[in-house]
C-alpha positions as YAML, in Angstrom:
chain: A
units: angstrom
residues:
- id: 1
  name: UNK
  ca: [0.00, 0.00, 0.00]
- id: 2
  name: UNK
  ca: [2.84, 2.43, 0.82]
- id: 3
  name: UNK
  ca: [4.27, 1.99, -2.68]
- id: 4
  name: UNK
  ca: [0.99, 3.25, -4.18]
- id: 5
  name: UNK
  ca: [1.05, 6.35, -1.96]
- id: 6
  name: UNK
  ca: [4.67, 7.01, -2.99]
- id: 7
  name: UNK
  ca: [3.78, 6.58, -6.66]
- id: 8
  name: UNK
  ca: [0.82, 8.95, -6.44]
- id: 9
  name: UNK
  ca: [2.93, 11.48, -4.52]
- id: 10
  name: UNK
  ca: [5.63, 11.32, -7.19]
- id: 11
  name: UNK
  ca: [3.11, 11.95, -9.97]
- id: 12
  name: UNK
  ca: [1.57, 14.88, -8.07]
- id: 13
  name: UNK
  ca: [5.07, 16.30, -7.46]
- id: 14
  name: UNK
  ca: [5.93, 16.08, -11.17]
- id: 15
  name: UNK
  ca: [2.67, 17.78, -12.13]
- id: 16
  name: UNK
  ca: [3.24, 20.54, -9.55]
- id: 17
  name: UNK
  ca: [6.81, 21.09, -10.76]
- id: 18
  name: UNK
  ca: [5.65, 21.24, -14.38]
- id: 19
  name: UNK
  ca: [2.99, 23.80, -13.49]
- id: 20
  name: UNK
  ca: [5.49, 26.01, -11.64]
- id: 21
  name: UNK
  ca: [7.90, 25.93, -14.60]
- id: 22
  name: UNK
  ca: [5.07, 26.68, -17.04]
- id: 23
  name: UNK
  ca: [3.83, 29.58, -14.93]
- id: 24
  name: UNK
  ca: [7.28, 31.16, -14.55]
- id: 25
  name: UNK
  ca: [8.39, 30.87, -18.17]
- id: 26
  name: UNK
  ca: [5.34, 30.55, -20.42]
- id: 27
  name: UNK
  ca: [2.22, 31.94, -18.74]
- id: 28
  name: UNK
  ca: [3.09, 35.57, -19.37]
- id: 29
  name: UNK
  ca: [4.59, 35.14, -22.82]
- id: 30
  name: UNK
  ca: [2.95, 37.61, -25.21]
- id: 31
  name: UNK
  ca: [0.54, 36.45, -27.88]
- id: 32
  name: UNK
  ca: [1.81, 37.44, -31.32]
- id: 33
  name: UNK
  ca: [-0.25, 36.82, -34.47]
- id: 34
  name: UNK
  ca: [-1.31, 38.32, -37.78]
- id: 35
  name: UNK
  ca: [-4.69, 39.94, -38.27]
- id: 36
  name: UNK
  ca: [-6.38, 41.82, -41.11]
- id: 37
  name: UNK
  ca: [-8.24, 45.09, -40.75]
- id: 38
  name: UNK
  ca: [-9.21, 47.95, -43.05]
- id: 39
  name: UNK
  ca: [-6.61, 50.66, -43.62]
- id: 40
  name: UNK
  ca: [-9.21, 53.27, -42.69]
- id: 41
  name: UNK
  ca: [-12.36, 52.69, -40.60]
- id: 42
  name: UNK
  ca: [-15.15, 51.45, -42.85]
- id: 43
  name: UNK
  ca: [-12.77, 50.97, -45.78]
- id: 44
  name: UNK
  ca: [-12.93, 48.01, -48.13]
- id: 45
  name: UNK
  ca: [-9.21, 47.43, -48.66]
- id: 46
  name: UNK
  ca: [-7.58, 45.42, -45.87]
- id: 47
  name: UNK
  ca: [-4.04, 45.43, -44.62]
- id: 48
  name: UNK
  ca: [-2.12, 42.89, -42.59]
- id: 49
  name: UNK
  ca: [-1.14, 43.78, -39.04]
- id: 50
  name: UNK
  ca: [0.91, 42.12, -36.34]
- id: 51
  name: UNK
  ca: [-1.04, 42.06, -33.09]
- id: 52
  name: UNK
  ca: [1.02, 41.77, -29.89]
- id: 53
  name: UNK
  ca: [-0.86, 41.16, -26.64]
- id: 54
  name: UNK
  ca: [1.07, 41.52, -23.37]
- id: 55
  name: UNK
  ca: [-0.61, 39.16, -20.91]
- id: 56
  name: UNK
  ca: [1.63, 40.19, -18.03]
- id: 57
  name: UNK
  ca: [1.14, 43.12, -15.66]
- id: 58
  name: UNK
  ca: [4.76, 44.14, -16.29]
- id: 59
  name: UNK
  ca: [5.85, 46.03, -19.42]
- id: 60
  name: UNK
  ca: [7.74, 44.11, -22.09]
- id: 61
  name: UNK
  ca: [10.18, 45.15, -24.79]
- id: 62
  name: UNK
  ca: [9.76, 43.56, -28.19]
- id: 63
  name: UNK
  ca: [12.33, 43.62, -31.01]
- id: 64
  name: UNK
  ca: [12.31, 42.51, -34.62]
- id: 65
  name: UNK
  ca: [14.83, 42.72, -37.43]
- id: 66
  name: UNK
  ca: [14.43, 45.15, -40.30]
- id: 67
  name: UNK
  ca: [15.76, 45.02, -43.82]
- id: 68
  name: UNK
  ca: [14.69, 43.53, -47.11]
- id: 69
  name: UNK
  ca: [14.99, 39.73, -46.98]
- id: 70
  name: UNK
  ca: [13.37, 36.99, -49.04]
- id: 71
  name: UNK
  ca: [10.37, 35.33, -47.37]
- id: 72
  name: UNK
  ca: [10.57, 37.77, -44.41]
- id: 73
  name: UNK
  ca: [7.60, 39.85, -43.32]
- id: 74
  name: UNK
  ca: [8.51, 43.49, -42.72]
- id: 75
  name: UNK
  ca: [6.96, 45.01, -39.61]
- id: 76
  name: UNK
  ca: [6.65, 48.79, -39.24]
- id: 77
  name: UNK
  ca: [6.00, 50.87, -36.12]
- id: 78
  name: UNK
  ca: [3.11, 52.72, -37.77]
- id: 79
  name: UNK
  ca: [1.93, 54.00, -41.16]
- id: 80
  name: UNK
  ca: [4.32, 56.94, -41.34]
- id: 81
  name: UNK
  ca: [6.83, 57.34, -44.16]
- id: 82
  name: UNK
  ca: [9.69, 57.26, -41.68]
- id: 83
  name: UNK
  ca: [8.51, 53.91, -40.29]
- id: 84
  name: UNK
  ca: [8.26, 52.47, -43.83]
- id: 85
  name: UNK
  ca: [11.82, 53.58, -44.60]
- id: 86
  name: UNK
  ca: [13.09, 52.13, -41.29]
- id: 87
  name: UNK
  ca: [11.70, 48.70, -42.21]
- id: 88
  name: UNK
  ca: [13.71, 48.71, -45.44]
- id: 89
  name: UNK
  ca: [17.03, 49.54, -43.74]
- id: 90
  name: UNK
  ca: [19.08, 46.80, -42.07]
- id: 91
  name: UNK
  ca: [18.82, 46.98, -38.31]
- id: 92
  name: UNK
  ca: [16.35, 46.36, -35.53]
- id: 93
  name: UNK
  ca: [13.27, 48.04, -34.08]
- id: 94
  name: UNK
  ca: [12.50, 47.91, -30.35]
- id: 95
  name: UNK
  ca: [9.22, 48.99, -28.74]
- id: 96
  name: UNK
  ca: [7.92, 48.83, -25.16]
- id: 97
  name: UNK
  ca: [4.40, 47.53, -24.58]
- id: 98
  name: UNK
  ca: [2.72, 48.34, -21.28]
- id: 99
  name: UNK
  ca: [1.35, 45.62, -19.02]
- id: 100
  name: UNK
  ca: [-2.02, 44.04, -19.84]
- id: 101
  name: UNK
  ca: [-2.26, 45.89, -23.15]
- id: 102
  name: UNK
  ca: [-1.90, 45.25, -26.86]
- id: 103
  name: UNK
  ca: [-0.44, 47.00, -29.86]
- id: 104
  name: UNK
  ca: [-0.93, 46.54, -33.58]
- id: 105
  name: UNK
  ca: [1.82, 47.09, -36.17]
- id: 106
  name: UNK
  ca: [1.47, 47.29, -39.98]
- id: 107
  name: UNK
  ca: [2.94, 44.36, -41.92]
- id: 108
  name: UNK
  ca: [4.50, 44.67, -45.37]
- id: 109
  name: UNK
  ca: [4.82, 41.59, -47.55]
- id: 110
  name: UNK
  ca: [8.30, 40.64, -48.77]
- id: 111
  name: UNK
  ca: [9.47, 41.98, -52.13]
- id: 112
  name: UNK
  ca: [9.67, 38.46, -53.58]
- id: 113
  name: UNK
  ca: [6.08, 37.52, -52.71]
- id: 114
  name: UNK
  ca: [5.27, 36.99, -56.38]
- id: 115
  name: UNK
  ca: [7.89, 34.22, -56.64]
- id: 116
  name: UNK
  ca: [6.82, 32.44, -53.46]
- id: 117
  name: UNK
  ca: [4.73, 29.33, -54.19]
- id: 118
  name: UNK
  ca: [1.24, 29.28, -52.65]
- id: 119
  name: UNK
  ca: [2.40, 26.65, -50.14]
- id: 120
  name: UNK
  ca: [5.52, 28.69, -49.33]
- id: 121
  name: UNK
  ca: [5.78, 30.54, -46.05]
- id: 122
  name: UNK
  ca: [6.66, 34.04, -44.91]
- id: 123
  name: UNK
  ca: [7.82, 34.72, -41.37]
- id: 124
  name: UNK
  ca: [9.35, 37.10, -38.86]
- id: 125
  name: UNK
  ca: [11.05, 36.37, -35.56]
- id: 126
  name: UNK
  ca: [10.07, 38.58, -32.64]
- id: 127
  name: UNK
  ca: [12.30, 38.78, -29.56]
- id: 128
  name: UNK
  ca: [10.82, 39.86, -26.25]
- id: 129
  name: UNK
  ca: [11.87, 40.39, -22.67]
- id: 130
  name: UNK
  ca: [10.47, 41.99, -19.56]
- id: 131
  name: UNK
  ca: [11.56, 45.60, -19.17]
- id: 132
  name: UNK
  ca: [12.39, 44.83, -15.52]
- id: 133
  name: UNK
  ca: [13.14, 41.10, -15.35]
- id: 134
  name: UNK
  ca: [12.96, 39.32, -12.01]
- id: 135
  name: UNK
  ca: [14.83, 36.10, -12.78]
- id: 136
  name: UNK
  ca: [15.23, 35.32, -16.47]
- id: 137
  name: UNK
  ca: [17.07, 38.21, -18.16]
- id: 138
  name: UNK
  ca: [17.65, 36.91, -21.69]
- id: 139
  name: UNK
  ca: [15.44, 37.63, -24.67]
- id: 140
  name: UNK
  ca: [12.93, 34.98, -25.68]
- id: 141
  name: UNK
  ca: [11.71, 34.58, -29.23]
- id: 142
  name: UNK
  ca: [8.39, 34.01, -30.94]
- id: 143
  name: UNK
  ca: [8.28, 33.13, -34.63]
- id: 144
  name: UNK
  ca: [5.26, 34.29, -36.62]
- id: 145
  name: UNK
  ca: [4.81, 32.28, -39.81]
- id: 146
  name: UNK
  ca: [2.05, 32.30, -42.42]
- id: 147
  name: UNK
  ca: [1.73, 30.60, -45.78]
- id: 148
  name: UNK
  ca: [1.23, 32.72, -48.88]
- id: 149
  name: UNK
  ca: [-2.15, 31.09, -49.45]
- id: 150
  name: UNK
  ca: [-3.31, 31.89, -45.89]
- id: 151
  name: UNK
  ca: [-2.01, 35.45, -46.28]
- id: 152
  name: UNK
  ca: [-4.12, 35.85, -49.43]
- id: 153
  name: UNK
  ca: [-7.22, 34.51, -47.68]
- id: 154
  name: UNK
  ca: [-6.59, 36.72, -44.64]
- id: 155
  name: UNK
  ca: [-6.51, 39.84, -46.83]
- id: 156
  name: UNK
  ca: [-9.21, 38.69, -49.32]
- id: 157
  name: UNK
  ca: [-6.75, 38.85, -52.22]
- id: 158
  name: UNK
  ca: [-6.74, 36.99, -55.49]
- id: 159
  name: UNK
  ca: [-3.60, 35.13, -56.62]
- id: 160
  name: UNK
  ca: [-2.79, 37.74, -59.29]
- id: 161
  name: UNK
  ca: [-3.14, 40.60, -56.73]
- id: 162
  name: UNK
  ca: [0.10, 39.46, -55.08]
- id: 163
  name: UNK
  ca: [2.40, 39.92, -58.07]
...
């Protein structure tokens, strides 16, 4: 009988340890995904946007690379001309997002989108960290990937609209 109690206690201990690790490292990871919305309220033409939701009460800093690369989505800070130029230059953009909030960033398709097959993918890697980390100080990454076909459906585009 004692062996059964030890076995059950071991399983409960493993589950508890797994939950603590999940809570410390993954619970407050931001949600990062692509959405489509009209460029102007009530408009018919949609644009792709990267939506970042900070699920933590603490502010986070997100970073993504800039520059023109094949199969890489280009993320801009906003719709300004300066932001569009910054996405074309090699470098990195960093932005702070307040706790329990979200931000939306315009997404530009890669220059070679016409040569990407419909099953091909486009992606961007987002690095994030807490602005004031308690334990884990290194950046963590989230990769946002979408197929060309899904991108077309998301934006209600025809195949020849992408060329």
